[in-house]
C-alpha positions in Angstrom: 15.8 -17.1 7.4 14.0 -15.7 4.4 10.2 -14.9 4.3 7.5 -17.4 3.4 5.2 -14.7 2.3 5.2 -11.0 1.3 2.4 -8.5 1.3 3.3 -6.7 -1.9 0.7 -3.9 -1.9 -1.0 -2.0 -3.0 -0.2 1.2 -1.2 -3.0 2.9 0.8 -5.2 -0.2 0.8 -4.8 -1.4 4.4 -1.5 -3.3 4.2 -0.2 -1.8 7.4 -3.3 -2.9 9.3 -3.2 -6.4 7.7 0.5 -6.8 8.7 -0.4 -5.6 12.2 -3.2 -8.2 12.6 -0.9 -11.0 11.2 1.9 -10.2 13.6 -0.4 -11.1 16.6 -0.9 -14.6 15.4 1.4 -17.0 17.3 2.3 -19.0 14.2 3.3 -15.9 12.2 6.3 -13.6 12.4 6.2 -10.3 10.6 9.4 -8.2 10.2 9.4 -5.5 12.9 10.4 -2.9 10.4 7.2 -1.5 8.9 8.4 -1.7 5.3 11.6 -3.6 4.7 11.7 -2.5 1.0 14.5 -4.9 0.2 13.4 -5.6 -3.4 12.7 -1.9 -4.1 15.3 0.3 -2.4 17.6 -2.0 -0.4 18.5 -4.7 -2.8 22.2 -3.6 -2.8 22.3 -4.7 0.8 22.3 -8.4 -0.2 20.4 -11.4 1.0 22.1 -11.6 4.3 20.9 -8.2 5.2 17.4 -9.2 4.1 17.5 -12.4 6.2 18.6 -10.4 9.3 15.3 -8.5 9.0 13.6 -11.7 10.3 15.8 -12.3 13.3 13.5 -13.3 16.1 11.4 -15.7 14.2 11.0 -19.1 15.9 11.1 -22.5 14.2 7.7 -23.4 12.7 6.5 -19.8 12.3 5.4 -18.5 9.0 7.7 -15.5 8.2 6.5 -12.5 6.3 6.9 -8.8 5.5 4.8 -6.0 4.0 6.3 -3.5 1.5 3.7 -1.8 -0.8 6.5 -0.2 -2.8 7.0 -3.6 -4.5 4.0 -2.8 -6.7 5.0 0.7 -8.0 6.3 -0.2 -11.5 7.5 1.6 -13.6 8.6 4.2 -11.0 10.2 1.4 -8.9 11.1 -1.4 -11.4 12.5 -4.9 -11.1 10.9 -5.9 -7.8 9.2 -9.0 -9.2 12.3 -10.6 -10.8 14.4 -9.8 -7.8 11.8 -11.4 -5.5 11.5 -14.5 -7.7 15.2 -15.0 -7.7 15.5 -14.6 -3.9 12.3 -16.3 -2.7 10.8 -18.2 -5.6 8.5 -20.3 -3.5 7.0 -17.4 -1.5 3.3 -16.7 -1.2 2.2 -13.2 -2.2 -0.7 -11.1 -0.8 -2.0 -8.2 -2.8 -4.7 -6.0 -1.3 -7.1 -4.2 -3.8 -9.1 -1.1 -3.1 -11.5 1.0 -5.1 -9.1 3.1 -7.1 -10.9 6.3 -6.5 -10.6 5.8 -2.7 -7.0 4.6 -2.9 -5.9 7.6 -5.0 -7.6 10.0 -2.6 -5.9 8.4 0.3 -2.6 8.4 -1.5 -3.0 12.1 -2.3 -3.8 12.9 1.3 -0.7 11.1 2.5 1.6 13.0 0.1 0.0 16.3 1.2 0.5 15.5 4.8 4.2 14.8 4.1 4.6 18.0 2.3 5.3 16.3 -1.0 2.1 17.4 -2.8 1.0 21.0 -3.3 -1.3 20.8 -6.3 -5.0 20.6 -6.2 -6.3 17.0 -6.4 -7.7 17.3 -9.9 -4.3 18.5 -11.2 -2.2 16.2 -9.1 -3.9 13.0 -10.2 -3.4 13.9 -13.9 0.1 15.2 -13.6 1.8 12.7 -11.2 1.8 9.2 -12.7 2.4 7.6 -9.3 -1.4 7.8 -8.5 -2.5 5.9 -11.6 0.4 3.4 -11.8 -0.2 2.2 -8.2 -3.9 1.8 -9.1 -3.1 -0.3 -12.2 -3.6 -3.5 -10.3 -3.5 -5.9 -13.3 -0.3 -4.4 -14.6 1.4 -4.8 -11.2 0.1 -8.3 -10.8 1.1 -9.3 -14.3 4.7 -8.6 -13.5 4.6 -11.2 -10.6 2.6 -13.7 -12.6 5.6 -14.0 -15.0 7.4 -15.7 -12.1 4.7 -17.0 -9.7 1.8 -19.3 -10.2 -1.6 -17.8 -9.8 -2.5 -19.9 -6.8 0.5 -18.6 -4.9 -1.0 -15.1 -5.0 -4.0 -14.1 -2.8 -6.1 -11.1 -3.7 -7.6 -9.5 -0.7 -10.5 -6.9 -0.7 -9.7 -3.8 1.2 -13.4 -3.1 1.4 -14.1 -6.5 3.0 -11.3 -6.0 5.4 -13.4 -3.1 6.7 -16.9 -4.4 6.4 -16.3 -8.1 7.1 -12.9 -8.2 8.6 -13.0 -11.5 10.4 -14.1 -13.4 7.3 -11.5 -11.7 5.0 -8.7 -12.0 7.5 -9.7 -15.7 7.9 -9.1 -16.1 4.2 -5.6 -14.7 4.6 -4.8 -17.1 7.5 -6.1 -20.1 5.6 -4.0 -19.1 2.6 -0.9 -19.0 4.8 -1.8 -22.4 6.3 -2.2 -21.3 9.9 -5.2 -21.6 12.3 -7.9 -19.2 11.0 -9.6 -19.2 14.4 -6.7 -17.4 16.1 -7.7 -13.8 15.4 -6.5 -10.8 17.4 -8.8 -9.4 20.1 -8.6 -5.9 18.6 -9.6 -7.0 15.1 -12.4 -4.4 15.1 -9.9 -1.6 15.7 -8.9 0.5 12.7 -5.1 0.8 12.3 -3.4 3.6 10.3 -6.7 4.9 8.9 -6.9 8.2 7.0 -10.5 8.0 5.9 -11.6 11.1 7.8 -8.7 13.3 6.7 -9.2 16.0 4.1 -6.6 18.0 2.2 -5.5 21.4 3.4 -7.4 24.3 2.0 -6.0 26.3 -0.9 -4.9 29.2 1.3 -2.8 26.8 3.3 -1.1 25.3 0.3 -0.3 28.9 -0.9 1.1 29.7 2.6 3.2 26.6 2.7 4.6 27.3 -0.8 5.6 30.8 0.4 7.3 29.4 3.5 9.3 27.0 1.4 10.8 29.9 -0.5 12.3 31.3 2.7 15.5 30.0 4.3 13.5 28.4 7.1 13.1 24.9 5.5 16.8 24.7 4.8 17.5 25.4 8.5 15.5 22.4 9.7 16.8 18.8 9.9 15.1 16.1 7.9 13.5 14.7 11.0 12.1 18.1 12.0 10.9 18.8 8.4 9.0 15.5 8.5 7.5 16.3 11.9 6.4 19.8 10.8 4.9 18.4 7.6 2.9 15.7 9.4 1.7 18.2 12.0 0.5 20.9 9.7 -0.8 18.4 7.1 -3.1 16.9 9.8 -3.9 20.2 11.5 -5.6 21.8 8.6 -8.4 19.7 7.2 -11.5 21.9 6.8 -11.4 21.6 3.0 -12.7 18.8 0.9 -10.8 17.0 -1.8 -11.8 18.7 -5.0 -12.6 15.5 -7.0 -14.8 16.7 -9.9 -17.1 14.4 -11.8 -14.9 14.9 -14.8 -11.7 13.8 -13.0 -13.5 10.7 -11.6 -14.7 9.8 -15.0 -11.2 10.3 -16.3 -9.7 8.0 -13.7 -12.1 5.2 -14.5 -11.5 5.7 -18.2 -7.8 5.5 -17.8 -8.1 2.3 -15.8 -10.7 0.6 -18.0 -8.3 -1.7 -19.9 -6.4 -2.6 -16.7 -9.7 -3.4 -14.9 -10.7 -5.7 -17.8 -7.4 -7.6 -17.4 -7.9 -7.6 -13.7 -11.2 -9.4 -14.0 -9.5 -12.3 -15.8 -6.9 -12.5 -13.0 -9.3 -12.1 -10.1 -12.1 -14.4 -11.3 -15.8 -13.8 -11.6 -16.6 -13.5 -7.9 -14.2 -10.8 -6.8 -15.9 -7.5 -6.4 -14.3 -4.9 -8.7 -16.5 -2.1 -7.7 -19.0 -2.7 -10.5 -16.5 -1.6 -13.1 -15.5 -4.9 -14.7 
């Protein structure tokens, strides 16, 4: 079986929590793998491999998966046409979050994983991944070339936090399942990083020095990942150095995309007072 719906992103907007809540509904089956990433990194495996990701679904259930990497163009291209060819009638869910908050969370994640050493103000300007993932209209436009607008649901990350039952109910209605069947732990935050801060500058310098020693090469990939997660979360006394200049730069860079997003989202969707 192939999925009826896909949560296509965006990264660091609450897609993991949304998938977790959906997986509890008796009429929904979510792929057990956190991110299947078939259309991004595993397309070479073929449709049989993809279908096997949904083994365990029962007849009558709505089948879905969540892979935020599907909206990372141009770093990860061709997800939309691949998806349209494989599951042309699928429903798509795209979660939008205030770009400033999304980028900060994205930065924190990369720091924790040991994949970002630069101060925030430099990183956001030098690494295009932060801005491309926040260019929501651009990412949506790629899918709108193949899917009708009414087959794509835009979800507010902010409303998933402040009015979760109502926003989650919208998702259930979109998928055509009973919106009253909501999980008992709907008020529980899953996979949140809101209270994390980036390591201080002295820690980034220390980690850079350690990386130049033979120690990292002596560790397995699994141990490297574990060490990065441990230290990234252990040192959080500093604040992200988002300056007013960088915040203004982010909004300026996204201004055209936000204007396009308004035409896609409609007049009532909250775009953080920016469009």
